[in-house]
C-alpha positions in Angstrom: 25.9 13.2 -19.1 26.0 16.8 -17.9 22.8 18.7 -17.3 23.6 21.2 -20.1 23.9 18.3 -22.6 20.7 16.8 -21.4 18.9 20.2 -21.6 20.2 20.7 -25.1 18.9 17.4 -26.3 15.5 18.1 -24.7 15.3 21.6 -26.1 16.1 20.3 -29.6 13.2 17.8 -29.4 15.4 14.7 -29.2 14.0 11.6 -27.7 15.3 11.5 -24.1 13.2 8.6 -22.9 16.2 6.2 -22.8 18.2 8.6 -20.7 15.6 8.7 -17.9 15.2 6.2 -15.0 11.4 6.5 -14.6 11.5 3.8 -11.8 13.1 6.4 -9.6 11.0 9.3 -10.7 9.1 11.3 -8.1 7.2 14.5 -7.9 8.7 17.2 -5.7 6.7 19.2 -3.2 3.9 16.6 -3.2 3.8 15.8 0.5 0.6 14.0 1.3 -1.6 14.8 4.2 -4.4 12.3 5.0 -7.8 13.8 5.9 -11.1 12.3 6.9 -14.3 13.9 5.6 -17.9 12.8 6.4 -20.4 13.0 3.6 -24.1 12.2 3.6 -25.0 8.9 2.0 -26.7 10.5 -1.0 -23.5 12.5 -1.8 -21.3 9.4 -1.6 -23.7 7.5 -3.9 -23.7 10.4 -6.4 -19.8 10.6 -6.2 -19.6 6.9 -6.8 -21.9 7.0 -9.8 -19.9 9.9 -11.3 -16.6 8.1 -10.6 -17.9 4.9 -12.2 -19.0 6.8 -15.3 -15.6 8.3 -15.6 -13.8 5.1 -14.8 -11.9 6.5 -11.8 -11.9 6.0 -8.1 -14.0 8.2 -5.7 -10.8 9.6 -4.2 -9.5 10.6 -7.7 -12.8 12.2 -8.5 -12.8 14.2 -5.2 -9.2 15.4 -5.9 -10.2 16.5 -9.4 -13.3 18.4 -8.1 -11.4 20.0 -5.3 -8.4 21.0 -7.5 -10.8 22.5 -10.1 -12.6 24.5 -7.4 -9.4 25.8 -5.9 -8.2 26.7 -9.4 -11.4 28.6 -10.1 -10.9 30.6 -6.9 -7.3 31.3 -7.6 -6.0 29.1 -4.8 -3.5 26.8 -6.5 -0.1 26.8 -4.7 1.6 24.3 -6.9 5.3 23.8 -7.6 
């Protein structure tokens, strides 16, 4: 299928789920850089408590908090 045909189906609201191979899907410009950060114990415990309440991991919670803070300060270089 040509891109124009696919775009037309999508734009018209057609179900395109069967046309996608989600097993091979990836996000562009999402290079990961691992960093290490030291936190005081009380802060880690507070983060863990909040993460548990939300049903997410500590790492996910930190990403959400940092992304929200960057967005609030206008620093969101996203694709």
